[in-house]
Backbone bond lengths (Angstrom), bond angles and torsions (degrees), N, CA, C in turn:
res aa  C-N    CA-C-N  psi(-1)  N-CA   C-N-CA  omega(-1)  CA-C   N-CA-C  phi
1 M - - - 1.493 - - 1.535 111.59 -
2 A 1.303 117.46 -38.66 1.560 122.41 177.68 1.487 108.58 -55.40
3 L 1.372 116.33 -46.48 1.439 120.04 -174.66 1.494 109.11 -68.16
4 A 1.356 120.59 -37.12 1.443 121.82 178.81 1.536 109.48 -68.01
5 L 1.314 118.70 -33.59 1.504 121.31 175.67 1.526 109.53 -68.46
6 C 1.319 115.20 -38.51 1.506 119.84 -179.49 1.512 110.31 -64.92
7 L 1.273 115.58 -43.42 1.525 122.81 179.87 1.409 115.13 -76.68
8 G 1.311 119.56 -10.88 1.464 122.26 -179.04 1.511 112.17 78.83
9 L 1.344 119.45 29.60 1.410 120.79 -174.08 1.528 112.26 -96.18
10 V 1.324 118.37 -10.39 1.450 123.66 -179.26 1.505 106.74 -72.23
11 G 1.317 116.79 126.40 1.467 123.87 -178.98 1.478 114.64 88.67
12 S 1.370 118.69 -6.01 1.477 117.05 -178.01 1.537 108.56 -87.27
13 S 1.285 115.91 162.33 1.452 123.16 -176.64 1.523 110.02 -78.88
14 A 1.258 116.14 157.44 1.514 124.51 -177.72 1.608 107.57 -63.13
15 P 1.255 118.16 148.94 1.480 119.54 179.15 1.510 111.25 -64.93
16 K 1.336 114.04 151.65 1.425 117.50 -178.38 1.546 109.69 -79.73
17 T 1.316 116.03 161.40 1.475 118.53 -179.84 1.474 108.73 -66.49
18 S 1.338 113.33 154.24 1.409 118.79 179.34 1.550 111.46 -79.59
19 P 1.309 119.98 154.91 1.428 120.82 -176.59 1.540 112.87 -64.74
20 L 1.303 112.95 149.07 1.530 114.00 179.14 1.509 110.58 -80.28
21 F 1.290 120.15 -23.95 1.453 121.78 -177.90 1.522 107.11 -129.25
22 R 1.321 118.50 139.37 1.495 123.49 -178.27 1.589 109.51 -123.07
23 V 1.290 114.34 144.46 1.426 121.51 179.31 1.572 107.60 -96.33
24 I 1.336 116.79 115.92 1.431 118.71 -177.13 1.501 109.42 -120.67
25 P 1.323 117.57 132.87 1.548 123.41 179.77 1.511 103.13 -66.01
26 A 1.411 112.44 132.47 1.474 120.17 179.24 1.484 113.60 -124.60
27 G 1.298 118.46 25.82 1.422 120.79 -177.43 1.505 108.75 142.20
28 N 1.368 112.40 -170.10 1.503 116.76 -174.44 1.620 106.16 -76.46
29 E 1.267 115.05 113.65 1.488 124.11 -179.95 1.501 112.27 54.60
30 F 1.385 114.70 48.46 1.417 121.69 179.15 1.550 109.42 -145.97
31 F 1.310 116.58 135.55 1.579 119.05 -171.30 1.449 105.85 -138.26
32 H 1.383 114.77 136.04 1.398 123.83 171.30 1.521 112.41 -96.64
33 V 1.279 117.11 141.83 1.435 118.99 168.79 1.595 108.77 -102.54
34 V 1.228 114.26 116.24 1.450 125.43 -169.96 1.488 112.95 -111.03
35 D 1.388 116.58 132.57 1.472 122.63 176.78 1.565 105.62 -73.23
36 S 1.321 116.19 122.87 1.459 121.44 -175.18 1.534 115.73 -64.95
37 S 1.333 114.29 -30.99 1.478 117.98 -179.11 1.570 114.57 -82.28
38 T 1.370 116.11 -28.34 1.468 118.75 -176.87 1.521 111.46 -108.14
39 G 1.285 116.23 -26.29 1.445 118.44 -176.28 1.545 113.82 85.82
40 K 1.381 112.92 -0.58 1.566 115.52 -177.41 1.532 107.25 -82.65
41 V 1.318 108.35 148.28 1.474 117.20 176.78 1.572 112.88 -79.44
42 K 1.214 118.35 117.71 1.496 122.67 -176.23 1.550 114.08 -98.91
43 G 1.320 114.80 -7.65 1.458 115.48 176.85 1.511 109.61 177.59
44 F 1.329 117.48 167.12 1.501 118.16 178.27 1.494 106.55 -145.61
45 R 1.332 112.95 158.44 1.484 119.81 178.56 1.519 106.70 -149.63
46 R 1.348 116.10 156.09 1.477 120.80 -178.54 1.608 106.52 -90.59
47 N 1.273 118.60 -11.12 1.441 123.74 -176.65 1.495 110.94 -117.17
48 H 1.301 118.55 130.36 1.454 121.40 -178.55 1.511 111.62 -61.22
49 N 1.282 116.55 -42.17 1.588 116.56 178.56 1.491 112.43 -65.42
50 D 1.320 117.60 -37.37 1.480 122.84 176.55 1.552 109.86 -64.43
51 A 1.333 116.95 -39.62 1.489 120.35 177.85 1.526 108.91 -69.05
52 C 1.260 121.81 -39.55 1.390 121.32 177.45 1.592 114.07 -62.33
53 A 1.391 111.31 -42.72 1.458 117.72 175.47 1.545 111.19 -59.24
54 L 1.305 114.22 -45.76 1.483 116.50 177.79 1.578 112.51 -60.99
55 A 1.296 116.38 -42.17 1.483 119.16 173.44 1.500 113.96 -54.85
56 R 1.337 114.19 -47.17 1.519 119.61 -179.89 1.540 109.22 -64.04
57 R 1.397 116.13 -43.00 1.490 115.42 -179.89 1.489 109.39 -66.54
58 L 1.314 124.18 -39.61 1.458 123.66 177.48 1.530 112.10 -62.73
59 E 1.347 115.63 -37.39 1.424 118.42 178.39 1.486 116.37 -66.57
60 T 1.364 114.72 -41.53 1.507 120.09 176.55 1.506 108.61 -68.33
61 R 1.313 119.45 -36.94 1.475 120.85 179.97 1.570 110.54 -70.61
62 H 1.368 117.69 -29.99 1.430 121.16 176.12 1.534 111.83 -72.96
63 A 1.379 115.00 -31.48 1.482 116.48 -178.34 1.525 111.59 -73.09
64 N 1.333 119.25 -24.47 1.477 120.47 -177.71 1.524 110.01 -86.87
């Protein structure tokens, strides 16, 4: 409890859930979209923004 007080964690909300898909650099200007639970590559893109968009799209599709 003393550590929580020291770090300012008392009264704060619980941490959010971790993302289902992560964007991992896989070379020069190349990014993998990886399933966080299995570690399997679900897609890849040459542009970081496109890889992030794919990860968001996969996450919303997984939620439905």
